[in-house]
C-alpha positions in Angstrom: 133.4 89.2 32.0 135.9 92.1 32.0 139.2 92.4 33.7 139.2 93.4 37.4 141.6 96.0 38.7 143.7 95.3 41.8 142.4 97.2 44.8 143.9 97.4 48.2 141.5 98.3 51.0 142.8 99.7 54.3 140.1 98.1 56.5 140.9 94.5 55.4 144.7 94.6 56.0 144.5 93.1 59.6 141.5 90.8 59.2 142.0 87.1 59.0 139.6 85.1 56.7 139.1 81.4 56.1 138.8 80.3 52.5 137.9 76.9 51.0 139.7 76.2 47.7 138.7 73.9 44.9 139.7 73.1 41.3 137.9 73.7 38.0 140.0 72.4 35.2 143.4 74.0 35.6 142.0 76.9 37.7 142.4 76.9 41.5 139.6 79.0 42.9 138.4 79.8 46.5 135.3 80.9 48.3 135.1 82.5 51.8 134.0 79.7 54.1 131.2 81.9 55.6 129.6 82.0 52.1 129.7 78.2 51.8 126.6 76.3 53.1 127.7 72.8 52.2 129.2 70.6 49.5 127.2 67.8 48.0 127.8 65.3 45.2 126.4 66.0 41.8 122.6 65.4 42.1 121.2 62.2 40.5 118.2 64.1 39.3 118.6 67.6 37.8 116.1 69.5 35.7 117.3 71.5 32.7 116.0 75.2 32.4 114.6 76.0 29.0 116.4 78.7 27.1 119.0 79.0 29.8 122.7 79.5 28.9 124.8 76.4 28.5 126.6 77.2 31.8 123.4 76.7 33.7 123.4 72.9 34.4 119.8 73.0 35.8 117.9 72.8 39.0 117.9 70.3 41.8 116.1 69.9 45.2 118.1 70.2 48.4 116.0 69.4 51.5 112.9 71.0 49.9 114.8 74.0 48.5 115.3 74.5 44.7 118.9 75.2 43.9 120.2 76.3 40.4 123.6 74.8 39.4 126.2 76.8 37.6 129.0 75.3 35.5 132.1 77.4 36.0 134.0 75.5 33.3 131.6 76.7 30.6 131.2 80.1 32.1 135.0 80.7 32.0 135.3 79.1 28.6 137.3 76.0 29.8 137.3 72.6 28.2 134.3 70.6 29.4 135.2 67.2 28.0 134.6 65.4 31.3 131.3 64.2 32.7 129.4 65.9 35.5 128.7 62.7 37.5 132.1 62.8 39.2 131.8 66.5 39.9 130.8 68.0 43.2 128.6 71.0 43.9 129.4 73.8 46.4 126.2 75.3 47.7 126.9 79.0 48.1 124.8 81.5 50.1 124.3 84.9 48.7 121.8 87.3 50.5 118.5 85.5 50.1 119.4 82.9 47.4 121.3 79.6 47.2 123.4 78.7 44.2 125.2 75.5 43.4 128.7 75.7 41.8 130.2 72.7 40.0 133.8 71.9 40.6 136.2 69.0 39.9 138.2 68.5 43.0 138.4 69.8 46.6 141.5 71.7 47.5 142.5 73.1 50.9 141.1 75.3 53.7 143.3 78.3 54.1 143.4 81.0 56.7 144.8 84.2 55.1 145.5 87.6 56.6 143.9 90.6 54.9 147.4 91.8 53.8 147.9 88.6 51.9 144.8 88.9 49.8 144.7 91.4 46.9 141.2 92.6 46.3 139.9 93.4 42.8 137.3 96.1 41.9 135.1 95.4 38.9 135.3 98.0 36.1 132.2 99.7 34.7 129.2 97.3 34.4 131.2 94.1 34.6 130.0 91.5 37.1 133.3 91.0 39.0 133.2 87.3 39.5 136.8 87.3 40.8 136.9 89.6 43.9 140.5 88.9 44.7 143.5 86.6 44.7 146.4 85.4 46.9 149.8 83.9 46.3 150.2 80.4 47.9 153.6 78.7 47.4 154.0 79.9 43.8 150.3 79.2 43.1 147.8 82.0 42.4 144.5 81.2 44.0 141.6 83.4 42.7 138.7 84.2 45.1 135.2 84.1 43.7 132.5 86.6 44.7 129.4 84.9 46.1 127.2 87.9 45.4 128.5 88.2 41.8 127.9 84.5 41.2 124.2 85.0 42.0 124.0 87.9 39.4 125.4 85.9 36.5 123.0 86.5 33.5 120.7 83.6 32.9 121.0 82.0 36.4 117.5 81.5 37.9 116.9 83.6 40.9 115.2 81.2 43.3 114.7 82.8 46.8 115.2 80.7 49.8 112.0 80.0 51.7 111.7 82.4 54.7 110.6 79.5 56.9 113.6 77.3 56.1 115.2 78.2 59.4 112.1 78.1 61.6 110.3 75.2 63.3 106.6 76.2 63.0 105.6 73.9 65.9 107.9 75.5 68.4 108.4 78.9 66.6 112.1 78.8 67.5 115.0 79.1 65.1 116.5 75.8 63.8 120.3 76.2 64.0 122.2 74.9 60.9 125.6 73.6 61.8 128.5 72.6 59.5 131.2 70.0 59.6 134.0 69.1 57.2 133.9 65.4 56.5 136.8 63.2 55.4 137.7 59.5 55.0 140.0 57.5 57.3 140.4 53.9 56.3 137.0 54.0 54.6 135.2 55.5 57.6 133.5 58.8 57.1 134.5 61.1 60.0 134.1 64.9 60.5 135.2 67.8 62.5 133.0 70.9 63.2 133.9 73.7 60.8 134.4 76.3 63.5 137.1 74.1 65.1 139.3 73.8 62.0 142.2 76.2 61.7 143.2 75.2 58.2 143.4 72.2 55.8 146.6 71.8 53.8 148.2 69.4 51.4 150.6 66.8 52.9 154.1 68.3 52.5 157.5 66.8 53.2 157.6 66.6 57.0 160.3 67.7 59.3 161.8 65.1 61.6 160.6 65.3 65.2 162.3 64.0 68.4 158.7 63.1 69.4 158.0 61.0 66.2 156.7 57.5 66.6 154.4 55.1 64.7 151.5 57.6 65.1 153.3 61.0 64.8 155.1 61.2 61.5 156.9 64.5 62.1 155.9 68.1 61.9 155.2 70.9 59.5 155.7 74.7 59.7 152.5 76.6 59.2 152.8 80.4 59.3 155.4 80.3 62.1 153.8 77.5 64.1 155.2 74.0 64.6 152.3 71.5 63.8 152.8 67.8 64.7 151.3 65.6 62.1 149.4 62.7 63.6 148.2 59.7 61.5 144.6 59.7 62.5 144.0 56.1 61.3 146.7 54.7 63.5 145.6 56.8 66.5 142.1 55.3 66.2 143.5 51.8 65.7 142.6 51.6 62.0 144.5 50.7 58.8 146.8 53.5 57.8 147.9 54.6 54.3 151.0 56.2 55.9 152.7 59.5 55.2 155.2 58.3 52.6 156.0 60.9 50.0 153.7 60.8 46.9 155.6 59.3 44.0 153.5 59.9 40.8 153.6 63.5 39.7 150.8 62.9 37.2 148.3 61.8 39.9 147.2 64.2 42.6 147.9 63.3 46.2 144.5 63.6 47.8 145.7 63.2 51.4 145.3 66.3 53.5 146.3 67.5 57.0 143.5 69.0 59.0 145.0 71.6 61.3 143.4 72.3 64.7 144.4 75.0 67.1 143.8 75.5 70.8 145.6 78.4 72.4 149.3 78.1 71.4 149.0 74.4 70.7 148.4 72.9 67.2 147.6 69.4 66.0 147.6 68.2 62.4 145.4 65.2 61.6 146.5 63.2 58.5 143.4 62.0 56.6 142.9 60.0 53.4 141.0 62.8 51.6 138.5 65.6 52.1 135.0 64.4 51.3 132.6 67.3 51.8 131.1 70.1 53.8 128.0 68.8 55.6 125.1 70.8 57.0 123.0 69.4 59.7 120.6 70.3 62.5 120.6 69.3 66.2 117.8 66.9 65.5 120.1 64.8 63.3 122.8 64.6 66.0 122.9 61.3 67.8 125.3 60.7 70.8 127.6 57.7 70.5 127.7 55.5 73.6 131.1 55.4 75.3 132.7 52.0 75.7 135.1 51.3 78.6 138.6 52.3 77.6 137.5 54.9 75.1 138.0 58.6 75.8 134.9 59.9 74.0 136.9 61.4 71.0 134.2 60.0 68.7 131.4 62.0 70.2 128.4 62.1 67.9 126.9 60.7 64.7 125.0 62.8 62.1 122.0 60.8 61.0 121.5 61.2 57.3 119.3 58.2 56.6 116.3 60.3 55.6 118.3 61.7 52.7 119.7 58.3 51.7 123.3 59.3 52.6 126.0 57.7 54.8 126.0 58.7 58.4 128.9 60.9 59.6 130.8 60.4 62.8 131.9 63.6 64.5 135.2 64.0 66.4 135.3 66.0 69.6 138.2 68.4 69.4 137.9 69.1 73.1 138.5 65.4 73.9 141.2 65.2 71.2 143.3 68.0 72.9 142.5 66.5 76.3 144.0 63.2 75.3 147.3 62.8 77.2 149.2 61.7 74.0 147.8 64.5 71.9 148.3 67.1 74.6 152.0 66.0 74.9 152.5 66.3 71.1 150.9 69.8 70.9 152.8 71.2 73.9 156.0 69.4 73.1 156.2 70.7 69.5 155.3 74.2 70.6 158.0 74.3 73.3 160.7 72.4 71.3 160.4 73.9 67.9 158.9 77.4 68.2 162.0 79.0 69.7 164.2 77.2 67.2 162.0 78.4 64.3 162.0 82.0 65.5 165.8 81.9 65.7 166.0 80.5 62.2 163.6 83.1 60.8 165.5 85.9 62.4 168.7 84.6 60.9 167.1 84.2 57.5 165.7 87.8 57.7 169.2 89.1 58.4 170.8 87.2 55.6 167.9 87.2 53.0 165.5 90.2 52.8 161.9 89.2 52.4 160.2 89.2 49.0 158.5 92.5 48.1 155.2 93.0 46.3 155.0 95.8 43.7 152.1 97.2 41.6 153.0 97.9 38.0 151.3 100.8 36.2 151.8 102.7 33.0 152.5 106.4 32.4 154.5 106.9 29.2 156.5 103.9 30.3 156.1 101.0 32.9 156.7 102.0 36.5 155.9 100.4 39.8 155.1 101.2 43.5 155.2 99.1 46.6 151.7 97.7 47.1 151.6 98.4 50.8 152.0 102.2 50.0 148.7 102.1 48.0 145.5 102.6 50.0 143.2 102.0 47.1 142.8 102.3 43.4 139.8 104.3 42.0 138.5 105.4 38.6 139.6 108.7 37.3 136.7 111.2 37.0 136.1 114.8 36.3 134.6 115.8 39.6 137.7 117.8 40.7 137.9 121.2 42.3 141.2 122.9 41.5 142.3 125.3 44.2 143.3 128.8 43.0 147.1 129.2 42.5 147.7 125.4 42.7 150.9 124.1 40.9 150.4 122.9 37.4 150.8 119.2 38.5 147.8 119.4 40.9 144.7 118.4 39.0 142.4 119.3 41.9 140.8 117.9 45.0 138.1 115.3 45.0 135.7 114.6 47.9 134.6 110.9 48.2 132.2 111.7 51.1 134.7 110.7 53.8 137.9 112.6 53.1 139.5 114.9 50.6 142.1 113.5 48.1 144.6 115.8 46.3 145.0 114.4 42.8 148.5 114.8 41.2 149.2 114.6 37.5 152.4 112.6 37.3 152.9 113.4 33.6 153.0 117.1 34.2 155.1 116.7 37.3 157.7 114.7 35.5 157.7 116.7 32.3 156.1 114.1 30.1 154.0 114.7 27.0 150.3 115.0 27.7 148.5 111.7 27.2 146.1 111.1 24.4 142.6 110.0 25.2 142.8 107.1 27.7 140.2 104.4 28.0 140.4 103.6 31.7 142.7 106.0 33.6 143.2 105.2 37.3 144.2 107.0 40.4 146.5 105.4 42.9 145.6 106.7 46.4 148.5 107.2 48.8 148.2 108.1 52.5 151.0 110.4 53.8 151.1 112.3 57.1 147.3 111.8 57.6 146.4 113.2 54.2 145.4 111.4 50.9 147.0 112.0 47.6 146.0 110.5 44.2 148.5 109.7 41.5 147.0 109.6 38.0 148.2 106.7 35.8 147.2 105.5 32.4 146.5 102.0 33.5 147.2 99.4 36.2 149.0 96.4 34.6 149.9 93.8 37.2 151.0 92.8 40.7 154.4 91.1 40.9 156.7 89.7 43.6 160.3 91.0 43.5 163.3 89.6 45.2 165.3 92.6 46.7 168.4 91.3 45.0 166.8 91.6 41.6 166.6 95.4 41.8 169.3 97.2 39.9 170.5 100.7 40.7 169.9 103.1 37.7 173.4 104.0 36.3 174.2 107.6 36.5 174.8 107.7 32.8 171.1 106.8 32.3 169.8 108.9 35.2 171.4 112.0 33.7 169.1 111.7 30.7 165.9 111.6 32.9 163.8 114.6 33.7 165.2 116.4 36.8 162.0 115.8 38.8 161.7 112.2 37.7 165.4 111.6 38.6 164.7 112.6 42.2 162.1 109.7 42.6 163.6 107.0 40.5 166.7 105.1 41.8 166.1 101.5 40.8 164.9 99.3 38.0 163.9 95.7 37.5 164.0 93.5 34.4 160.7 91.6 34.4 160.4 88.5 32.1 156.8 89.5 31.3 157.0 93.3 31.2 160.7 94.1 30.4 162.3 97.0 32.2 160.1 98.5 35.0 161.2 101.7 36.8 160.6 101.6 40.6 159.1 104.8 42.0 160.2 106.0 45.4 156.8 107.1 46.8 158.2 108.4 50.1 160.7 110.6 48.2 157.8 111.9 46.0 155.5 112.6 48.9 158.1 114.4 50.9 158.9 116.7 48.0 155.3 117.4 47.3 154.5 118.3 50.9 157.5 120.3 51.8 
């Protein structure tokens, strides 16, 4: 499938996106939630497609629409020694088609800032199945491209019926809504997708002065104090509790569904995440309110026509309006937010934050801070060299939006000319409103570096470097994977080039 190149796009740095993660073998993958229509169990009836690749499991019918099913384990060359009957199928929307993707286990629902997600650009004619990745508590989660999945060779292209979203009798659009369903003491409950902030694994909880039999403590989520409420006990059901999971060989399937309203957060402890359920307003039945109830269990999704269990929908408005829940949300915000901010400030003063660097190759391995790179593009010959330009200026390229001055780092630093390169790259840097491209032989990796791991280059070694290179190289790291990597001071380089 080819190897994608890391790409950092400027427009995505400040956007926040919600991803749903899942597991295929040992891989942890994710899809943007807006590309996910629903999650269903592996179909009881599936039709094989003649002459299709082995990674096409077949076709099944979903409410009158034919959906092809893709096996990622076989597509990625993973072991497929398990049966499919225990698998689940994520139904992915891509333009005008639907595609089912098999996976083993559900993961989490994660809200990530654009700066936390490293985007990949496919090289040449490759499909680019992995469009990016992000680092989550020492786990690398890879993001699938919904559009690329639909273009996998051999996958049947079955268009969605144009009338699937239209009621012909009334000629009005039928709105498809989504909820995330989960189990609580054997009951199948759900919360509307748009009301969910994140879904995370159950961590070790912090003690809270507001803890009781229902609230087990709180967790820190991206700077917010989230009280964790045992939903079973709150609803008067049998609880599995929040005791720490003991068996390292068995996955803890309990999850915390995080809700947010204004500055307040609530975390609902549930037994597991069951599915993503799509439904229409016609399927929604109101639940009668009994005296003493607050209306938190608001509706039921009727799925009898499809032979599936009905789903009870929780009203998040009523949940936050409940006096006990409102007290927990406000109390944890007021009690722990200021304390957390003070702790974070102290930690920042005593321990600098981890830095992310992009490793590339010239005649040796070097690296730049990833936030200094606007994007990475393919090297090409469409350059216009200004008359009288220095030898290290390859020329100027026009991408249709702006001009980029391309710098040959080998010439600048007195290195020998490179032999023919297979896939040279240009690292695009923005400086004082102008774009500059740094030519490199290849992009190798993206790594996290603790500031304390950087070593000042000894003067004895620095004296043997090219005089120009010496001006921009001050530190080095010793990487277990790559060995010695020189850290390029881009600001110093840009200031010298633009003086």
